[in-house]
C-alpha positions as CSV (number, residue, x, y, z in Angstrom):
1,X,33.4,-28.9,-24.1
2,X,31.3,-28.5,-21.3
3,X,27.8,-29.9,-21.1
4,X,25.5,-27.1,-20.4
5,X,22.7,-29.1,-18.4
6,X,25.8,-29.7,-16.3
7,X,27.2,-26.3,-16.0
8,X,25.6,-23.0,-16.0
9,X,27.0,-19.9,-15.1
10,X,25.6,-18.3,-12.1
11,X,26.2,-15.4,-9.8
12,X,24.0,-15.6,-6.6
13,X,23.5,-11.8,-5.3
14,X,23.9,-13.0,-1.7
15,X,27.4,-14.9,-2.0
16,X,28.8,-11.8,-4.3
17,X,28.0,-9.4,-0.9
18,X,29.5,-12.1,1.2
19,X,32.5,-12.2,-1.1
20,X,32.7,-8.4,-1.2
21,X,32.6,-8.1,2.5
22,X,35.2,-10.8,3.2
23,X,37.7,-11.4,1.0
24,X,37.0,-8.2,-0.8
25,X,37.4,-5.9,1.9
26,X,40.4,-8.1,3.3
27,X,41.9,-7.8,-0.3
28,X,41.4,-3.4,-0.1
29,X,42.6,-3.0,3.4
30,X,45.6,-5.2,2.9
31,X,46.7,-4.4,-0.8
32,X,45.6,-0.8,0.5
33,X,43.0,-0.1,-2.4
34,X,41.9,3.0,-3.8
35,X,39.2,3.5,-6.5
36,X,39.2,6.5,-8.7
37,X,35.9,6.6,-10.6
38,X,33.9,4.5,-9.1
39,X,30.8,7.3,-8.9
40,X,30.3,5.4,-12.5
41,X,28.5,2.9,-10.6
42,X,26.0,5.3,-9.0
43,X,24.2,5.8,-12.3
44,X,25.0,3.1,-14.9
45,X,23.0,0.0,-14.6
46,X,23.6,-3.6,-15.9
47,X,23.7,-4.7,-18.5
48,X,27.4,-3.5,-19.4
49,X,30.3,-5.0,-19.9
50,X,33.8,-4.7,-17.4
51,X,37.1,-4.6,-19.2
52,X,40.2,-4.5,-16.9
53,X,43.7,-4.7,-17.4
54,X,45.4,-7.6,-15.8
55,X,48.1,-8.5,-13.3
56,X,47.2,-11.5,-11.0
57,X,44.7,-14.0,-10.0
58,X,43.3,-11.4,-7.5
59,X,42.3,-8.9,-9.9
60,X,38.7,-10.3,-10.4
61,X,38.0,-10.1,-6.7
62,X,40.1,-7.0,-6.1
63,X,37.7,-4.9,-9.2
64,X,34.4,-6.7,-7.7
65,X,34.5,-5.3,-4.4
66,X,33.7,-1.5,-5.7
67,X,30.9,-2.8,-8.5
68,X,27.7,-3.1,-6.3
69,X,26.6,-5.9,-8.6
70,X,27.9,-9.6,-9.4
71,X,30.1,-9.7,-11.9
72,X,29.9,-13.0,-14.5
73,X,33.8,-13.3,-15.1
74,X,35.1,-14.8,-18.5
75,X,38.0,-17.2,-16.9
76,X,40.6,-19.6,-18.2
77,X,39.0,-23.0,-18.7
78,X,42.6,-24.4,-17.0
79,X,41.0,-22.8,-13.7
80,X,38.4,-25.3,-13.6
81,X,39.9,-28.8,-14.3
82,X,38.5,-29.9,-10.6
83,X,35.2,-30.2,-9.4
84,X,36.1,-28.2,-6.6
85,X,37.0,-25.4,-8.5
86,X,34.4,-25.5,-10.9
87,X,31.9,-25.8,-8.1
88,X,33.5,-22.6,-6.2
89,X,34.2,-20.6,-9.5
90,X,30.8,-21.0,-10.5
91,X,29.6,-19.4,-7.2
92,X,31.0,-16.5,-8.4
93,X,29.5,-16.9,-12.1
94,X,32.7,-17.8,-14.1
95,X,32.7,-18.2,-17.7
96,X,35.6,-20.7,-19.0
97,X,37.4,-19.9,-22.3
98,X,40.1,-21.4,-23.6
99,X,42.9,-19.4,-24.3
100,X,43.8,-18.3,-27.6
101,X,40.9,-20.2,-29.6
102,X,37.6,-19.0,-30.8
103,X,35.0,-20.9,-28.5
104,X,30.8,-20.1,-29.4
105,X,30.2,-22.1,-26.5
106,X,31.8,-19.1,-24.1
107,X,30.2,-16.2,-26.3
108,X,26.9,-18.0,-26.3
109,X,26.9,-17.6,-22.3
110,X,28.3,-14.0,-22.5
111,X,25.2,-13.3,-24.6
112,X,22.9,-15.1,-22.4
113,X,24.3,-13.1,-19.2
114,X,23.9,-10.0,-21.3
115,X,20.5,-10.0,-22.8
116,X,18.4,-12.4,-21.0
117,X,19.8,-12.0,-17.2
118,X,20.4,-7.9,-17.8
119,X,23.9,-9.1,-16.0
120,X,27.5,-7.6,-15.8
121,X,30.3,-9.4,-17.8
122,X,33.7,-9.0,-16.9
123,X,36.8,-9.8,-19.5
124,X,40.5,-9.7,-19.5
125,X,41.0,-8.8,-23.0
126,X,44.4,-9.0,-22.8
127,X,44.4,-12.8,-22.7
128,X,46.8,-13.1,-20.0
129,X,48.4,-11.4,-17.0
130,X,51.0,-9.3,-18.0
131,X,55.1,-10.2,-17.5
132,X,56.4,-6.9,-17.1
133,X,53.7,-4.5,-15.6
134,X,52.6,-2.7,-19.1
135,X,49.3,-3.0,-21.0
136,X,49.8,-5.5,-23.4
137,X,47.7,-6.0,-27.0
138,X,44.1,-7.0,-26.6
139,X,42.7,-9.7,-28.2
140,X,41.0,-8.2,-31.7
141,X,37.9,-9.9,-31.4
142,X,37.1,-8.1,-28.4
143,X,35.7,-5.1,-30.3
144,X,33.4,-7.5,-32.3
145,X,32.0,-9.2,-29.2
146,X,31.4,-5.3,-27.8
147,X,29.6,-4.2,-31.2
148,X,27.6,-7.9,-30.9
149,X,26.6,-7.0,-27.2
150,X,25.7,-3.3,-27.8
151,X,26.1,-2.1,-24.3
152,X,28.1,0.3,-22.1
153,X,31.7,-0.8,-21.6
154,X,33.7,0.2,-18.4
155,X,37.2,-0.1,-18.1
156,X,39.1,-0.9,-15.1
157,X,43.1,0.1,-15.3
158,X,44.7,-1.4,-12.4
159,X,47.9,0.6,-10.9
160,X,50.2,-0.4,-8.6
161,X,48.8,-4.5,-9.2
162,X,51.9,-5.5,-10.8
163,X,54.3,-4.9,-8.1
164,X,51.9,-6.2,-5.4
165,X,51.0,-9.5,-6.8
166,X,53.4,-10.2,-9.9
167,X,52.7,-12.8,-12.6
168,X,56.1,-14.8,-12.1
169,X,56.0,-14.9,-8.2
170,X,54.1,-17.3,-5.8
171,X,54.7,-14.5,-2.8
172,X,52.4,-11.6,-2.8
173,X,54.1,-8.0,-1.8
174,X,51.0,-5.5,-0.8
175,X,52.0,-2.4,-1.7
176,X,49.5,0.8,-2.7
177,X,46.8,0.4,-5.4
178,X,44.6,2.3,-7.4
179,X,41.8,1.3,-9.7
180,X,40.8,3.7,-11.8
181,X,37.1,3.3,-13.5
182,X,36.2,4.9,-16.8
183,X,33.1,4.8,-19.2
184,X,34.7,4.3,-22.5
185,X,31.3,4.0,-24.4
186,X,27.2,3.4,-23.8
187,X,25.4,1.0,-25.7
188,X,24.7,3.5,-28.3
189,X,28.1,3.9,-29.3
190,X,29.2,0.1,-28.9
191,X,26.4,-0.1,-31.6
192,X,27.2,3.2,-33.7
193,X,31.3,2.4,-33.6
194,X,33.4,-0.1,-36.2
195,X,35.0,-2.7,-33.7
196,X,37.7,-1.7,-35.5
197,X,37.3,1.9,-33.4
198,X,36.0,-0.3,-30.7
199,X,39.4,-1.9,-29.7
200,X,41.1,1.4,-30.4
201,X,39.2,3.3,-28.4
202,X,39.6,0.2,-25.5
203,X,43.6,0.4,-26.5
204,X,43.8,3.6,-25.5
205,X,41.7,3.6,-21.9
206,X,43.6,0.8,-20.9
207,X,47.3,2.0,-21.5
208,X,49.1,1.9,-18.6
209,X,52.9,2.0,-17.7
210,X,53.4,0.6,-14.2
211,X,57.2,2.3,-14.2
212,X,56.2,5.7,-15.1
213,X,53.0,5.3,-12.3
214,X,55.3,4.1,-9.9
215,X,57.9,7.1,-10.6
216,X,55.1,9.5,-9.4
217,X,53.5,7.3,-6.3
218,X,56.8,5.8,-4.9
219,X,55.7,2.7,-2.6
220,X,58.1,0.6,-0.8
221,X,57.0,-3.0,-0.9
222,X,56.8,-4.9,2.6
223,X,57.8,-8.3,1.4
224,X,61.2,-9.7,1.1
225,X,62.2,-11.9,-1.4
226,X,61.5,-9.3,-4.1
227,X,63.7,-11.1,-7.1
228,X,62.2,-14.8,-6.2
229,X,61.3,-16.7,-9.4
230,X,62.1,-13.4,-10.9
231,X,63.7,-15.8,-13.9
232,X,60.4,-17.0,-15.0
233,X,59.8,-13.8,-16.6
234,X,63.7,-12.6,-17.2
235,X,64.7,-15.9,-18.7
236,X,67.6,-14.6,-20.8
237,X,71.3,-12.9,-19.6
238,X,71.9,-9.7,-21.3
239,X,75.2,-10.1,-20.9
240,X,76.1,-13.3,-22.1
241,X,72.7,-13.8,-24.4
242,X,72.3,-17.5,-22.6
243,X,68.9,-18.5,-22.6
244,X,67.7,-20.5,-19.3
245,X,70.7,-19.8,-17.2
246,X,69.1,-17.2,-15.1
247,X,68.2,-18.0,-11.0
248,X,66.7,-15.8,-8.9
249,X,68.0,-15.6,-4.8
250,X,66.0,-13.6,-2.4
251,X,66.6,-10.1,-4.0
252,X,69.0,-11.4,-6.5
253,X,68.8,-12.4,-10.1
254,X,71.9,-13.8,-11.7
255,X,73.3,-15.8,-14.5
256,X,74.3,-19.5,-14.0
257,X,76.7,-19.0,-17.1
258,X,78.7,-15.7,-17.0
259,X,77.9,-15.0,-13.2
260,X,76.7,-11.5,-13.7
261,X,74.1,-10.8,-10.9
262,X,71.9,-7.7,-10.6
263,X,70.2,-6.9,-6.9
264,X,66.3,-6.0,-7.0
265,X,65.7,-3.0,-4.7
266,X,63.2,-1.9,-2.3
267,X,61.7,0.5,-5.5
268,X,62.4,-2.5,-8.0
269,X,65.1,-1.3,-9.8
270,X,67.9,-3.4,-10.7
271,X,71.1,-1.7,-8.5
272,X,74.8,-3.4,-9.0
273,X,76.4,-5.9,-6.6
274,X,79.9,-5.9,-6.4
275,X,81.5,-5.5,-10.0
276,X,78.9,-6.7,-11.4
277,X,76.6,-3.6,-12.8
278,X,72.9,-4.2,-14.7
279,X,72.0,-2.9,-17.8
280,X,68.6,-2.4,-17.4
281,X,67.1,-0.4,-14.3
282,X,64.0,-1.8,-14.7
283,X,62.3,-5.3,-15.5
284,X,60.3,-3.7,-18.3
285,X,63.7,-2.3,-19.5
286,X,65.1,-6.0,-19.7
287,X,61.7,-7.3,-20.9
288,X,61.9,-5.3,-24.0
289,X,65.7,-5.9,-25.0
290,X,64.7,-9.7,-24.4
291,X,61.9,-9.7,-27.2
292,X,64.0,-8.8,-29.7
293,X,67.1,-10.0,-28.9
294,X,65.2,-13.7,-28.1
295,X,63.7,-13.4,-31.5
296,X,66.9,-12.7,-33.2
297,X,68.1,-15.8,-31.5
298,X,65.3,-17.7,-32.8
299,X,66.2,-16.5,-36.5
300,X,69.8,-17.1,-36.5
301,X,68.5,-21.1,-35.1
302,X,66.3,-21.8,-38.2
303,X,69.2,-22.3,-40.3
304,X,69.7,-25.5,-38.5
305,X,66.7,-27.0,-38.1
306,X,67.8,-30.1,-36.7
307,X,69.8,-28.5,-33.9
308,X,68.4,-28.0,-30.7
309,X,67.8,-24.4,-29.6
310,X,67.4,-25.2,-25.7
311,X,65.7,-28.2,-23.5
312,X,64.3,-28.7,-19.7
313,X,64.9,-32.0,-18.4
314,X,61.9,-33.5,-16.0
315,X,58.6,-32.5,-17.7
316,X,55.9,-34.3,-17.1
317,X,53.3,-34.1,-20.3
318,X,49.3,-34.7,-19.2
319,X,46.6,-35.0,-22.0
320,X,43.6,-33.7,-21.8
321,X,40.4,-31.2,-23.1
322,X,38.9,-28.0,-22.0
323,X,37.8,-28.4,-18.3
324,X,37.9,-32.2,-18.1
325,X,41.1,-33.5,-15.7
326,X,44.2,-33.8,-16.8
327,X,45.7,-37.0,-17.4
328,X,49.6,-38.3,-17.4
329,X,50.7,-38.9,-20.3
330,X,55.1,-39.3,-20.1
331,X,58.0,-37.9,-18.6
332,X,61.1,-36.4,-20.1
333,X,63.1,-34.0,-21.8
334,X,61.2,-31.4,-23.5
335,X,63.4,-30.2,-26.8
336,X,62.6,-27.3,-29.0
337,X,63.9,-27.5,-32.5
338,X,63.2,-24.5,-34.7
339,X,60.2,-26.6,-36.3
340,X,59.1,-28.6,-33.7
341,X,58.6,-29.2,-29.9
342,X,59.6,-33.0,-29.3
343,X,59.7,-34.7,-25.8
344,X,62.3,-37.6,-25.4
345,X,60.3,-39.7,-22.5
346,X,61.7,-42.2,-20.3
347,X,60.6,-44.8,-22.2
348,X,62.9,-43.8,-25.5
349,X,60.3,-42.4,-27.0
350,X,59.9,-39.0,-29.1
351,X,56.7,-37.2,-29.5
352,X,57.2,-34.4,-31.7
353,X,54.6,-31.3,-31.7
354,X,54.8,-29.3,-35.0
355,X,55.2,-25.7,-34.6
356,X,52.2,-25.1,-37.4
357,X,49.9,-27.7,-35.6
358,X,50.2,-25.6,-31.8
359,X,47.1,-23.6,-31.6
360,X,46.5,-21.4,-28.3
361,X,49.2,-21.3,-26.7
362,X,49.4,-20.5,-23.5
363,X,51.0,-20.1,-20.1
364,X,48.4,-20.7,-16.9
365,X,49.6,-19.5,-13.4
366,X,53.2,-19.1,-13.0
367,X,54.6,-22.0,-15.3
368,X,52.1,-24.4,-16.6
369,X,52.6,-24.2,-20.4
370,X,50.0,-25.5,-22.7
371,X,48.4,-25.7,-26.2
372,X,45.9,-27.4,-28.4
373,X,47.1,-30.0,-31.2
374,X,43.7,-30.4,-32.5
375,X,41.0,-30.7,-30.3
376,X,43.6,-32.6,-27.6
377,X,45.1,-30.3,-24.9
378,X,48.7,-30.8,-23.6
379,X,50.3,-29.0,-20.3
380,X,53.9,-29.4,-19.9
381,X,54.5,-29.4,-15.8
382,X,58.0,-28.2,-15.1
383,X,59.6,-30.1,-11.8
384,X,61.4,-27.3,-10.8
385,X,60.7,-23.4,-10.2
386,X,63.4,-21.6,-12.4
387,X,62.0,-23.6,-15.3
388,X,60.3,-20.7,-17.5
389,X,57.2,-22.0,-19.3
390,X,57.2,-18.3,-20.4
391,X,60.4,-19.1,-22.6
392,X,58.1,-21.6,-24.5
393,X,55.2,-19.8,-25.3
394,X,57.4,-16.5,-26.8
395,X,59.4,-19.0,-28.6
396,X,56.1,-20.5,-30.2
397,X,55.2,-17.4,-31.0
398,X,58.2,-16.2,-32.3
399,X,59.1,-19.0,-34.5
400,X,55.2,-19.2,-35.8
401,X,55.9,-15.4,-36.5
402,X,59.1,-16.4,-38.2
403,X,57.3,-18.8,-40.6
404,X,54.3,-16.7,-41.1
405,X,56.7,-13.9,-42.7
406,X,58.7,-16.6,-44.4
407,X,55.2,-17.9,-46.5
408,X,54.3,-14.4,-47.4
409,X,57.8,-14.0,-49.1
410,X,59.9,-11.1,-49.6
411,X,57.8,-7.7,-49.8
């Protein structure tokens, strides 16, 4: 927990203006961003809630350029574990939140900004940046929070952002972007609707398919290395079904197990290389297949609880809590079993994390995998950039779903 006497979200208007016309202006030019529906801010006055779709770390700065008042962004507490970042993010009004875990302190800060300061709060209701460019399900409690606040809600849909700043890449590749602002409901509407209706309205307003948008807005991205580190997102080979064998090289993605290779074109379509033929046309199509195939693989693995499913070597385990600095704990091989994660350390120990005890699992940035066990945060850092943290997150989510289904029994 963060000591409220030491940290209080603040967003000085002068700093907001400086940031908007320096970093914000630079991003607008570099990524060729145009706004649609920004006229809503000419008549809308704070307090209100801003809920955007989410693609990358630059999203808040891109959106804030078009919002005439400071926005207090709710951000992962993992971004505030150094005193420098805590200070800088504090200047832009960041409100820390533990991913996927209910946090009354965070809600208290949001209520304070809205009701006492008459400010604007920005919430990434999807909980994490998209891995395939498609809008994700929003956190169910978002509707309840909006109903509690009883203020207008503006949705910002980022279009073209996924390929400009892919979740899985370290390098950016500027192209054309569009941010569409929509006033979804006013304060009276938020008060009158049920939480379920609010959630449904938000999902409808935020719905966006990057592939469909790109088909109607052709963009040739200027950066090379288009496929670099794509294996962080697409970690399963569609030809041989192996997990963790995908590797990228410049504009190509290939499997070390079966040798199949695909090239990612400038329009982000998979194309043939030699005798290899891609099974999918787009990242989105591959990802949809991967979700089903990976869940099926884990369901089959559940029949042998003592057989490892996959592993990663050289992993550094750190331990901490919330925004406090993390401390190294052990290094070793991280192994997934159907009922647990184990770390076989260099000291010969076996640290075990049962699946039912894992909470708030998430991927921070490109490949930092972390979760809570009780009140303790554990973070796993991978030494090589081809080691996918997303496959661990997907595995935990799938295994939890299988355990929940088994506990509910046959219908």
